[in-house]
All heavy atoms as a GROMACS GRO file, in nm:
protein
  537
    1MET      N    1  -0.598   1.230  -2.152
    1MET     CA    2  -0.495   1.133  -2.100
    1MET      C    3  -0.575   1.050  -1.984
    1MET      O    4  -0.629   1.103  -1.905
    1MET     CB    5  -0.388   1.216  -2.036
    1MET     CG    6  -0.286   1.129  -1.969
    1MET     SD    7  -0.139   1.230  -1.924
    1MET     CE    8  -0.113   1.186  -1.758
    2ALA      N    9  -0.552   0.923  -2.003
    2ALA     CA   10  -0.610   0.830  -1.902
    2ALA      C   11  -0.535   0.818  -1.785
    2ALA      O   12  -0.410   0.834  -1.781
    2ALA     CB   13  -0.623   0.689  -1.979
    3ASN      N   14  -0.596   0.804  -1.669
    3ASN     CA   15  -0.534   0.788  -1.540
    3ASN      C   16  -0.510   0.642  -1.518
    3ASN      O   17  -0.584   0.555  -1.564
    3ASN     CB   18  -0.627   0.849  -1.430
    3ASN     CG   19  -0.641   1.001  -1.451
    3ASN    OD1   20  -0.553   1.066  -1.495
    3ASN    ND2   21  -0.743   1.057  -1.402
    4TYR      N   22  -0.403   0.619  -1.440
    4TYR     CA   23  -0.360   0.477  -1.408
    4TYR      C   24  -0.460   0.411  -1.318
    4TYR      O   25  -0.521   0.468  -1.222
    4TYR     CB   26  -0.221   0.472  -1.335
    4TYR     CG   27  -0.112   0.543  -1.413
    4TYR    CD1   28  -0.046   0.646  -1.357
    4TYR    CD2   29  -0.073   0.494  -1.535
    4TYR    CE1   30   0.055   0.703  -1.425
    4TYR    CE2   31   0.028   0.554  -1.608
    4TYR     CZ   32   0.089   0.662  -1.551
    4TYR     OH   33   0.203   0.724  -1.617
    5THR      N   34  -0.498   0.283  -1.352
    5THR     CA   35  -0.589   0.198  -1.270
    5THR      C   36  -0.525   0.064  -1.238
    5THR      O   37  -0.600  -0.027  -1.217
    5THR     CB   38  -0.720   0.186  -1.342
    5THR    OG1   39  -0.702   0.126  -1.470
    5THR    CG2   40  -0.789   0.316  -1.355
    6GLN      N   41  -0.400   0.056  -1.251
    6GLN     CA   42  -0.327  -0.061  -1.204
    6GLN      C   43  -0.213  -0.024  -1.121
    6GLN      O   44  -0.148   0.080  -1.129
    6GLN     CB   45  -0.270  -0.143  -1.335
    6GLN     CG   46  -0.377  -0.196  -1.423
    6GLN     CD   47  -0.324  -0.282  -1.530
    6GLN    OE1   48  -0.212  -0.261  -1.564
    6GLN    NE2   49  -0.407  -0.364  -1.596
    7LEU      N   50  -0.174  -0.118  -1.024
    7LEU     CA   51  -0.079  -0.081  -0.930
    7LEU      C   52   0.040  -0.182  -0.951
    7LEU      O   53   0.029  -0.308  -0.948
    7LEU     CB   54  -0.136  -0.118  -0.785
    7LEU     CG   55  -0.072  -0.048  -0.670
    7LEU    CD1   56  -0.067   0.097  -0.682
    7LEU    CD2   57  -0.140  -0.097  -0.541
    8THR      N   58   0.167  -0.123  -0.963
    8THR     CA   59   0.280  -0.198  -0.976
    8THR      C   60   0.328  -0.252  -0.835
    8THR      O   61   0.281  -0.186  -0.733
    8THR     CB   62   0.399  -0.121  -1.036
    8THR    OG1   63   0.434  -0.013  -0.949
    8THR    CG2   64   0.355  -0.075  -1.169
    9PRO      N   65   0.414  -0.347  -0.825
    9PRO     CA   66   0.466  -0.385  -0.697
    9PRO      C   67   0.529  -0.276  -0.624
    9PRO      O   68   0.529  -0.263  -0.499
    9PRO     CB   69   0.563  -0.503  -0.732
    9PRO     CG   70   0.509  -0.556  -0.860
    9PRO     CD   71   0.456  -0.438  -0.924
   10GLU      N   72   0.601  -0.188  -0.694
   10GLU     CA   73   0.665  -0.071  -0.634
   10GLU      C   74   0.572   0.020  -0.574
   10GLU      O   75   0.597   0.069  -0.461
   10GLU     CB   76   0.753  -0.002  -0.741
   10GLU     CG   77   0.879  -0.081  -0.798
   10GLU     CD   78   0.835  -0.178  -0.912
   10GLU    OE1   79   0.726  -0.176  -0.961
   10GLU    OE2   80   0.912  -0.267  -0.936
   11TRP      N   81   0.463   0.047  -0.643
   11TRP     CA   82   0.361   0.142  -0.581
   11TRP      C   83   0.294   0.072  -0.460
   11TRP      O   84   0.271   0.139  -0.355
   11TRP     CB   85   0.252   0.179  -0.675
   11TRP     CG   86   0.298   0.306  -0.760
   11TRP    CD1   87   0.346   0.304  -0.887
   11TRP    CD2   88   0.291   0.439  -0.713
   11TRP    NE1   89   0.371   0.431  -0.922
   11TRP    CE2   90   0.343   0.517  -0.815
   11TRP    CE3   91   0.260   0.505  -0.587
   11TRP    CZ2   92   0.357   0.650  -0.808
   11TRP    CZ3   93   0.274   0.637  -0.581
   11TRP    CH2   94   0.322   0.706  -0.689
   12GLN      N   95   0.273  -0.062  -0.469
   12GLN     CA   96   0.214  -0.127  -0.349
   12GLN      C   97   0.311  -0.119  -0.231
   12GLN      O   98   0.270  -0.083  -0.128
   12GLN     CB   99   0.188  -0.274  -0.379
   12GLN     CG  100   0.133  -0.354  -0.264
   12GLN     CD  101   0.114  -0.494  -0.306
   12GLN    OE1  102   0.080  -0.528  -0.422
   12GLN    NE2  103   0.126  -0.585  -0.207
   13GLU      N  104   0.438  -0.138  -0.249
   13GLU     CA  105   0.528  -0.130  -0.143
   13GLU      C  106   0.538   0.014  -0.088
   13GLU      O  107   0.551   0.029   0.030
   13GLU     CB  108   0.665  -0.172  -0.194
   13GLU     CG  109   0.782  -0.174  -0.085
   13GLU     CD  110   0.909  -0.234  -0.132
   13GLU    OE1  111   0.913  -0.299  -0.240
   13GLU    OE2  112   1.006  -0.209  -0.058
   14TRP      N  113   0.531   0.108  -0.181
   14TRP     CA  114   0.532   0.250  -0.132
   14TRP      C  115   0.412   0.284  -0.041
   14TRP      O  116   0.427   0.348   0.066
   14TRP     CB  117   0.529   0.344  -0.256
   14TRP     CG  118   0.525   0.486  -0.231
   14TRP    CD1  119   0.628   0.579  -0.199
   14TRP    CD2  120   0.409   0.576  -0.230
   14TRP    NE1  121   0.586   0.702  -0.172
   14TRP    CE2  122   0.451   0.698  -0.191
   14TRP    CE3  123   0.274   0.550  -0.248
   14TRP    CZ2  124   0.359   0.802  -0.175
   14TRP    CZ3  125   0.186   0.655  -0.228
   14TRP    CH2  126   0.233   0.788  -0.194
   15ILE      N  127   0.298   0.237  -0.082
   15ILE     CA  128   0.181   0.253   0.004
   15ILE      C  129   0.185   0.191   0.134
   15ILE      O  130   0.172   0.251   0.240
   15ILE     CB  131   0.052   0.205  -0.072
   15ILE    CG1  132   0.022   0.284  -0.206
   15ILE    CG2  133  -0.069   0.200   0.016
   15ILE    CD1  134  -0.082   0.221  -0.293
   16VAL      N  135   0.229   0.060   0.131
   16VAL     CA  136   0.247  -0.015   0.259
   16VAL      C  137   0.353   0.049   0.350
   16VAL      O  138   0.332   0.073   0.468
   16VAL     CB  139   0.276  -0.167   0.227
   16VAL    CG1  140   0.312  -0.233   0.355
   16VAL    CG2  141   0.159  -0.228   0.152
   17ASP      N  142   0.468   0.087   0.296
   17ASP     CA  143   0.575   0.150   0.366
   17ASP      C  144   0.522   0.277   0.440
   17ASP      O  145   0.548   0.297   0.553
   17ASP     CB  146   0.691   0.181   0.278
   17ASP     CG  147   0.784   0.057   0.252
   17ASP    OD1  148   0.754  -0.049   0.307
   17ASP    OD2  149   0.854   0.071   0.151
   18ASN      N  150   0.463   0.357   0.359
   18ASN     CA  151   0.411   0.486   0.419
   18ASN      C  152   0.297   0.470   0.516
   18ASN      O  153   0.300   0.545   0.624
   18ASN     CB  154   0.368   0.576   0.303
   18ASN     CG  155   0.492   0.644   0.237
   18ASN    OD1  156   0.562   0.730   0.295
   18ASN    ND2  157   0.519   0.598   0.118
   19LEU      N  158   0.207   0.378   0.493
   19LEU     CA  159   0.113   0.354   0.602
   19LEU      C  160   0.180   0.308   0.730
   19LEU      O  161   0.136   0.345   0.838
   19LEU     CB  162   0.011   0.251   0.544
   19LEU     CG  163  -0.087   0.305   0.440
   19LEU    CD1  164  -0.181   0.188   0.388
   19LEU    CD2  165  -0.179   0.414   0.494
   20GLU      N  166   0.275   0.215   0.720
   20GLU     CA  167   0.346   0.162   0.834
   20GLU      C  168   0.415   0.272   0.903
   20GLU      O  169   0.439   0.268   1.030
   20GLU     CB  170   0.437   0.053   0.796
   20GLU     CG  171   0.374  -0.075   0.762
   20GLU     CD  172   0.474  -0.182   0.712
   20GLU    OE1  173   0.594  -0.156   0.690
   20GLU    OE2  174   0.430  -0.300   0.707
   21ARG      N  175   0.464   0.370   0.832
   21ARG     CA  176   0.544   0.498   0.892
   21ARG      C  177   0.444   0.588   0.961
   21ARG      O  178   0.484   0.674   1.032
   21ARG     CB  179   0.610   0.563   0.788
   21ARG     CG  180   0.740   0.487   0.738
   21ARG     CD  181   0.814   0.572   0.639
   21ARG     NE  182   0.770   0.708   0.634
   21ARG     CZ  183   0.807   0.798   0.547
   21ARG    NH1  184   0.879   0.765   0.452
   21ARG    NH2  185   0.759   0.914   0.544
   22GLY      N  186   0.307   0.570   0.936
   22GLY     CA  187   0.207   0.658   1.002
   22GLY      C  188   0.162   0.772   0.909
   22GLY      O  189   0.100   0.865   0.967
   23CYS      N  190   0.197   0.768   0.790
   23CYS     CA  191   0.149   0.876   0.699
   23CYS      C  192  -0.004   0.864   0.690
   23CYS      O  193  -0.063   0.765   0.692
   23CYS     CB  194   0.210   0.849   0.554
   23CYS     SG  195   0.389   0.886   0.557
   24GLN      N  196  -0.061   0.977   0.672
   24GLN     CA  197  -0.206   0.992   0.650
   24GLN      C  198  -0.250   0.928   0.513
   24GLN      O  199  -0.190   0.960   0.412
   24GLN     CB  200  -0.255   1.127   0.657
   24GLN     CG  201  -0.235   1.195   0.798
   24GLN     CD  202  -0.318   1.127   0.895
   24GLN    OE1  203  -0.447   1.104   0.873
   24GLN    NE2  204  -0.262   1.095   1.013
   25ALA      N  205  -0.360   0.856   0.517
   25ALA     CA  206  -0.408   0.785   0.385
   25ALA      C  207  -0.437   0.894   0.293
   25ALA      O  208  -0.407   0.872   0.159
   25ALA     CB  209  -0.523   0.701   0.422
   26GLN      N  210  -0.495   1.000   0.329
   26GLN     CA  211  -0.547   1.100   0.231
   26GLN      C  212  -0.423   1.164   0.162
   26GLN      O  213  -0.429   1.188   0.038
   26GLN     CB  214  -0.630   1.208   0.297
   26GLN     CG  215  -0.694   1.298   0.197
   26GLN     CD  216  -0.780   1.222   0.089
   26GLN    OE1  217  -0.847   1.124   0.122
   26GLN    NE2  218  -0.777   1.273  -0.036
   27THR      N  219  -0.311   1.176   0.233
   27THR     CA  220  -0.190   1.231   0.178
   27THR      C  221  -0.136   1.134   0.062
   27THR      O  222  -0.090   1.180  -0.040
   27THR     CB  223  -0.078   1.253   0.277
   27THR    OG1  224  -0.139   1.349   0.382
   27THR    CG2  225   0.047   1.311   0.225
   28LEU      N  226  -0.146   1.010   0.092
   28LEU     CA  227  -0.105   0.916  -0.005
   28LEU      C  228  -0.189   0.912  -0.133
   28LEU      O  229  -0.135   0.912  -0.247
   28LEU     CB  230  -0.101   0.770   0.054
   28LEU     CG  231  -0.014   0.742   0.175
   28LEU    CD1  232  -0.024   0.599   0.225
   28LEU    CD2  233   0.126   0.791   0.157
   29VAL      N  234  -0.318   0.927  -0.106
   29VAL     CA  235  -0.415   0.936  -0.221
   29VAL      C  236  -0.380   1.058  -0.304
   29VAL      O  237  -0.374   1.054  -0.426
   29VAL     CB  238  -0.560   0.935  -0.172
   29VAL    CG1  239  -0.653   0.969  -0.282
   29VAL    CG2  240  -0.587   0.806  -0.109
   30GLN      N  241  -0.360   1.174  -0.242
   30GLN     CA  242  -0.335   1.296  -0.311
   30GLN      C  243  -0.204   1.283  -0.395
   30GLN      O  244  -0.193   1.330  -0.505
   30GLN     CB  245  -0.316   1.417  -0.219
   30GLN     CG  246  -0.455   1.451  -0.152
   30GLN     CD  247  -0.451   1.550  -0.048
   30GLN    OE1  248  -0.342   1.576   0.013
   30GLN    NE2  249  -0.559   1.607  -0.004
   31THR      N  250  -0.106   1.221  -0.335
   31THR     CA  251   0.022   1.195  -0.411
   31THR      C  252   0.007   1.108  -0.532
   31THR      O  253   0.055   1.139  -0.646
   31THR     CB  254   0.130   1.134  -0.314
   31THR    OG1  255   0.151   1.227  -0.207
   31THR    CG2  256   0.265   1.116  -0.388
   32MET      N  257  -0.076   1.004  -0.517
   32MET     CA  258  -0.102   0.916  -0.628
   32MET      C  259  -0.172   0.987  -0.737
   32MET      O  260  -0.145   0.967  -0.857
   32MET     CB  261  -0.181   0.795  -0.578
   32MET     CG  262  -0.100   0.693  -0.485
   32MET     SD  263  -0.198   0.560  -0.430
   32MET     CE  264  -0.210   0.465  -0.579
   33ILE      N  265  -0.268   1.074  -0.702
   33ILE     CA  266  -0.350   1.139  -0.803
   33ILE      C  267  -0.248   1.239  -0.878
   33ILE      O  268  -0.263   1.240  -1.000
   33ILE     CB  269  -0.474   1.213  -0.734
   33ILE    CG1  270  -0.575   1.116  -0.694
   33ILE    CG2  271  -0.532   1.313  -0.841
   33ILE    CD1  272  -0.674   1.175  -0.598
   34ALA      N  273  -0.168   1.301  -0.809
   34ALA     CA  274  -0.073   1.397  -0.868
   34ALA      C  275   0.024   1.325  -0.960
   34ALA      O  276   0.069   1.383  -1.055
   34ALA     CB  277   0.009   1.468  -0.762
   35LYS      N  278   0.043   1.195  -0.934
   35LYS     CA  279   0.134   1.112  -1.019
   35LYS      C  280   0.061   1.039  -1.131
   35LYS      O  281   0.118   0.958  -1.209
   35LYS     CB  282   0.208   1.012  -0.940
   35LYS     CG  283   0.301   1.066  -0.832
   35LYS     CD  284   0.418   1.140  -0.907
   35LYS     CE  285   0.518   1.186  -0.803
   35LYS     NZ  286   0.632   1.245  -0.871
   36GLY      N  287  -0.072   1.080  -1.144
   36GLY     CA  288  -0.141   1.020  -1.259
   36GLY      C  289  -0.242   0.915  -1.239
   36GLY      O  290  -0.300   0.861  -1.336
   37PHE      N  291  -0.268   0.877  -1.117
   37PHE     CA  292  -0.361   0.775  -1.089
   37PHE      C  293  -0.504   0.828  -1.080
   37PHE      O  294  -0.528   0.936  -1.052
   37PHE     CB  295  -0.328   0.707  -0.945
   37PHE     CG  296  -0.221   0.616  -0.948
   37PHE    CD1  297  -0.091   0.655  -0.920
   37PHE    CD2  298  -0.240   0.476  -0.978
   37PHE    CE1  299   0.023   0.566  -0.920
   37PHE    CE2  300  -0.137   0.387  -0.974
   37PHE     CZ  301  -0.003   0.436  -0.954
   38ASP      N  302  -0.594   0.734  -1.120
   38ASP     CA  303  -0.738   0.774  -1.116
   38ASP      C  304  -0.774   0.794  -0.966
   38ASP      O  305  -0.725   0.716  -0.881
   38ASP     CB  306  -0.818   0.651  -1.176
   38ASP     CG  307  -0.969   0.678  -1.166
   38ASP    OD1  308  -1.024   0.758  -1.236
   38ASP    OD2  309  -1.021   0.613  -1.063
   39ALA      N  310  -0.849   0.894  -0.942
   39ALA     CA  311  -0.887   0.938  -0.802
   39ALA      C  312  -0.960   0.825  -0.726
   39ALA      O  313  -0.928   0.795  -0.606
   39ALA     CB  314  -0.963   1.062  -0.801
   40MET      N  315  -1.061   0.759  -0.794
   40MET     CA  316  -1.136   0.649  -0.726
   40MET      C  317  -1.054   0.535  -0.704
   40MET      O  318  -1.057   0.468  -0.602
   40MET     CB  319  -1.257   0.623  -0.806
   40MET     CG  320  -1.363   0.730  -0.804
   40MET     SD  321  -1.506   0.698  -0.895
   40MET     CE  322  -1.564   0.542  -0.826
   41PHE      N  323  -0.960   0.504  -0.803
   41PHE     CA  324  -0.871   0.391  -0.786
   41PHE      C  325  -0.783   0.412  -0.664
   41PHE      O  326  -0.760   0.323  -0.578
   41PHE     CB  327  -0.796   0.369  -0.916
   41PHE     CG  328  -0.694   0.256  -0.900
   41PHE    CD1  329  -0.735   0.129  -0.911
   41PHE    CD2  330  -0.556   0.288  -0.894
   41PHE    CE1  331  -0.635   0.021  -0.902
   41PHE    CE2  332  -0.463   0.189  -0.884
   41PHE     CZ  333  -0.499   0.050  -0.900
   42ALA      N  334  -0.710   0.527  -0.662
   42ALA     CA  335  -0.612   0.552  -0.558
   42ALA      C  336  -0.682   0.548  -0.418
   42ALA      O  337  -0.630   0.494  -0.333
   42ALA     CB  338  -0.562   0.705  -0.586
   43ASN      N  339  -0.812   0.607  -0.410
   43ASN     CA  340  -0.877   0.594  -0.288
   43ASN      C  341  -0.900   0.450  -0.236
   43ASN      O  342  -0.886   0.414  -0.134
   43ASN     CB  343  -1.007   0.668  -0.295
   43ASN     CG  344  -0.992   0.818  -0.251
   43ASN    OD1  345  -0.967   0.852  -0.139
   43ASN    ND2  346  -1.014   0.902  -0.349
   44ALA      N  347  -0.954   0.373  -0.336
   44ALA     CA  348  -0.987   0.237  -0.311
   44ALA      C  349  -0.858   0.150  -0.266
   44ALA      O  350  -0.857   0.074  -0.174
   44ALA     CB  351  -1.049   0.168  -0.428
   45VAL      N  352  -0.752   0.173  -0.342
   45VAL     CA  353  -0.623   0.097  -0.308
   45VAL      C  354  -0.572   0.130  -0.171
   45VAL      O  355  -0.535   0.046  -0.094
   45VAL     CB  356  -0.522   0.114  -0.423
   45VAL    CG1  357  -0.386   0.073  -0.378
   45VAL    CG2  358  -0.559   0.060  -0.556
   46VAL      N  359  -0.554   0.264  -0.147
   46VAL     CA  360  -0.509   0.305  -0.011
   46VAL      C  361  -0.601   0.255   0.104
   46VAL      O  362  -0.554   0.209   0.200
   46VAL     CB  363  -0.485   0.457  -0.007
   46VAL    CG1  364  -0.451   0.501   0.127
   46VAL    CG2  365  -0.379   0.494  -0.111
   47PHE      N  366  -0.731   0.262   0.083
   47PHE     CA  367  -0.825   0.214   0.174
   47PHE      C  368  -0.805   0.071   0.203
   47PHE      O  369  -0.807   0.019   0.316
   47PHE     CB  370  -0.969   0.248   0.140
   47PHE     CG  371  -1.067   0.180   0.238
   47PHE    CD1  372  -1.098   0.246   0.358
   47PHE    CD2  373  -1.135   0.067   0.201
   47PHE    CE1  374  -1.181   0.194   0.448
   47PHE    CE2  375  -1.224   0.007   0.290
   47PHE     CZ  376  -1.241   0.064   0.405
   48HIS      N  377  -0.790  -0.007   0.097
   48HIS     CA  378  -0.767  -0.153   0.107
   48HIS      C  379  -0.643  -0.174   0.197
   48HIS      O  380  -0.654  -0.268   0.286
   48HIS     CB  381  -0.754  -0.214  -0.040
   48HIS     CG  382  -0.704  -0.358  -0.032
   48HIS    ND1  383  -0.785  -0.458  -0.005
   48HIS    CD2  384  -0.573  -0.412  -0.048
   48HIS    CE1  385  -0.721  -0.571  -0.007
   48HIS    NE2  386  -0.600  -0.541  -0.028
   49PHE      N  387  -0.535  -0.120   0.159
   49PHE     CA  388  -0.409  -0.146   0.238
   49PHE      C  389  -0.421  -0.100   0.393
   49PHE      O  390  -0.356  -0.146   0.477
   49PHE     CB  391  -0.287  -0.091   0.174
   49PHE     CG  392  -0.252  -0.177   0.054
   49PHE    CD1  393  -0.262  -0.128  -0.081
   49PHE    CD2  394  -0.213  -0.310   0.069
   49PHE    CE1  395  -0.233  -0.210  -0.189
   49PHE    CE2  396  -0.175  -0.397  -0.037
   49PHE     CZ  397  -0.185  -0.339  -0.168
   50SER      N  398  -0.499   0.013   0.398
   50SER     CA  399  -0.503   0.069   0.548
   50SER      C  400  -0.599  -0.025   0.623
   50SER      O  401  -0.585  -0.034   0.750
   50SER     CB  402  -0.546   0.207   0.544
   50SER     OG  403  -0.673   0.220   0.485
   51ALA      N  404  -0.699  -0.086   0.557
   51ALA     CA  405  -0.798  -0.175   0.635
   51ALA      C  406  -0.750  -0.317   0.632
   51ALA      O  407  -0.784  -0.394   0.732
   51ALA     CB  408  -0.925  -0.170   0.559
   52ASN      N  409  -0.650  -0.351   0.551
   52ASN     CA  410  -0.587  -0.491   0.555
   52ASN      C  411  -0.446  -0.488   0.552
   52ASN      O  412  -0.384  -0.498   0.446
   52ASN     CB  413  -0.641  -0.560   0.426
   52ASN     CG  414  -0.787  -0.566   0.415
   52ASN    OD1  415  -0.858  -0.625   0.494
   52ASN    ND2  416  -0.845  -0.505   0.314
   53PRO      N  417  -0.377  -0.457   0.666
   53PRO     CA  418  -0.239  -0.458   0.668
   53PRO      C  419  -0.166  -0.565   0.613
   53PRO      O  420  -0.208  -0.689   0.635
   53PRO     CB  421  -0.201  -0.437   0.819
   53PRO     CG  422  -0.329  -0.390   0.883
   53PRO     CD  423  -0.446  -0.450   0.805
   54VAL      N  424  -0.059  -0.552   0.534
   54VAL     CA  425   0.013  -0.667   0.474
   54VAL      C  426   0.108  -0.713   0.579
   54VAL      O  427   0.173  -0.633   0.644
   54VAL     CB  428   0.093  -0.603   0.355
   54VAL    CG1  429   0.182  -0.715   0.299
   54VAL    CG2  430   0.000  -0.550   0.247
   55GLN      N  431   0.103  -0.841   0.590
   55GLN     CA  432   0.210  -0.906   0.691
   55GLN      C  433   0.330  -0.937   0.603
   55GLN      O  434   0.323  -1.026   0.508
   55GLN     CB  435   0.149  -1.032   0.746
   55GLN     CG  436   0.034  -0.991   0.847
   55GLN     CD  437   0.002  -1.109   0.939
   55GLN    OE1  438   0.063  -1.217   0.923
   55GLN    NE2  439  -0.086  -1.084   1.024
   56ARG      N  440   0.442  -0.876   0.634
   56ARG     CA  441   0.565  -0.892   0.560
   56ARG      C  442   0.638  -1.012   0.612
   56ARG      O  443   0.638  -1.046   0.733
   56ARG     CB  444   0.643  -0.771   0.564
   56ARG     CG  445   0.583  -0.652   0.500
   56ARG     CD  446   0.674  -0.535   0.504
   56ARG     NE  447   0.602  -0.412   0.460
   56ARG     CZ  448   0.645  -0.339   0.371
   56ARG    NH1  449   0.769  -0.360   0.318
   56ARG    NH2  450   0.586  -0.228   0.340
   57TYR      N  451   0.705  -1.084   0.518
   57TYR     CA  452   0.790  -1.195   0.557
   57TYR      C  453   0.922  -1.137   0.627
   57TYR      O  454   0.983  -1.058   0.569
   57TYR     CB  455   0.824  -1.276   0.444
   57TYR     CG  456   0.933  -1.384   0.469
   57TYR    CD1  457   0.898  -1.495   0.550
   57TYR    CD2  458   1.067  -1.366   0.418
   57TYR    CE1  459   1.000  -1.588   0.585
   57TYR    CE2  460   1.162  -1.466   0.454
   57TYR     CZ  461   1.130  -1.568   0.531
   57TYR     OH  462   1.230  -1.662   0.560
   58SER      N  463   0.956  -1.192   0.735
   58SER     CA  464   1.079  -1.150   0.798
   58SER      C  465   1.150  -1.280   0.842
   58SER      O  466   1.098  -1.353   0.928
   58SER     CB  467   1.058  -1.066   0.927
   58SER     OG  468   1.177  -1.044   0.991
   59PRO      N  469   1.267  -1.303   0.794
   59PRO     CA  470   1.335  -1.432   0.824
   59PRO      C  471   1.379  -1.445   0.970
   59PRO      O  472   1.400  -1.558   1.012
   59PRO     CB  473   1.465  -1.439   0.728
   59PRO     CG  474   1.480  -1.287   0.695
   59PRO     CD  475   1.343  -1.222   0.694
   60ASN      N  476   1.385  -1.334   1.037
   60ASN     CA  477   1.423  -1.334   1.182
   60ASN      C  478   1.312  -1.339   1.281
   60ASN      O  479   1.326  -1.340   1.398
   60ASN     CB  480   1.516  -1.219   1.211
   60ASN     CG  481   1.649  -1.223   1.127
   60ASN    OD1  482   1.696  -1.329   1.100
   60ASN    ND2  483   1.693  -1.110   1.088
   61ALA      N  484   1.186  -1.326   1.215
   61ALA     CA  485   1.068  -1.322   1.308
   61ALA      C  486   1.036  -1.461   1.363
   61ALA      O  487   1.057  -1.563   1.296
   61ALA     CB  488   0.949  -1.271   1.224
   62PRO      N  489   0.989  -1.463   1.481
   62PRO     CA  490   0.955  -1.597   1.546
   62PRO      C  491   0.838  -1.655   1.460
   62PRO      O  492   0.747  -1.594   1.418
   62PRO     CB  493   0.905  -1.558   1.683
   62PRO     CG  494   0.895  -1.423   1.691
   62PRO     CD  495   0.966  -1.364   1.576
   63SER      N  496   0.843  -1.791   1.451
   63SER     CA  497   0.737  -1.851   1.373
   63SER      C  498   0.638  -1.927   1.470
   63SER      O  499   0.674  -1.978   1.568
   63SER     CB  500   0.803  -1.959   1.288
   63SER     OG  501   0.712  -2.038   1.211
   64ASP      N  502   0.507  -1.933   1.424
   64ASP     CA  503   0.415  -2.010   1.489
   64ASP      C  504   0.414  -2.155   1.447
   64ASP      O  505   0.349  -2.234   1.508
   64ASP     CB  506   0.271  -1.950   1.465
   64ASP     CG  507   0.248  -1.813   1.534
   64ASP    OD1  508   0.320  -1.783   1.624
   64ASP    OD2  509   0.165  -1.736   1.481
   65ASN      N  510   0.489  -2.189   1.344
   65ASN     CA  511   0.505  -2.317   1.299
   65ASN      C  512   0.614  -2.387   1.373
   65ASN      O  513   0.731  -2.360   1.358
   65ASN     CB  514   0.530  -2.314   1.150
   65ASN     CG  515   0.532  -2.456   1.088
   65ASN    OD1  516   0.534  -2.555   1.160
   65ASN    ND2  517   0.532  -2.456   0.958
   66PRO      N  518   0.589  -2.489   1.450
   66PRO     CA  519   0.688  -2.562   1.529
   66PRO      C  520   0.788  -2.638   1.441
   66PRO      O  521   0.899  -2.674   1.482
   66PRO     CB  522   0.615  -2.653   1.618
   66PRO     CG  523   0.484  -2.672   1.552
   66PRO     CD  524   0.450  -2.556   1.477
   67ILE      N  525   0.756  -2.667   1.308
   67ILE     CA  526   0.842  -2.737   1.231
   67ILE      C  527   0.945  -2.644   1.160
   67ILE      O  528   1.055  -2.686   1.146
   67ILE     CB  529   0.758  -2.816   1.121
   67ILE    CG1  530   0.667  -2.914   1.180
   67ILE    CG2  531   0.852  -2.884   1.015
   67ILE    CD1  532   0.569  -2.974   1.092
   68ALA      N  533   0.903  -2.520   1.148
   68ALA     CA  534   0.994  -2.420   1.079
   68ALA      C  535   1.123  -2.393   1.161
   68ALA      O  536   1.126  -2.406   1.272
   68ALA     CB  537   0.924  -2.293   1.045
   0.00000   0.00000   0.00000
């Protein structure tokens, strides 16, 4: 059985949400592996999101753009 090496938007959101909540990256990797993801892929993806936090759009957040 092949392990998953692609990330759906739902999994991406799950990773980002859990990192923002303070979950340990290794715990996320272990969960992904248990759900069928390739171990190297899971490590790389979680590392990517932990090293490059996603800036989410918030309609109520102050804008740096004076025109907006």
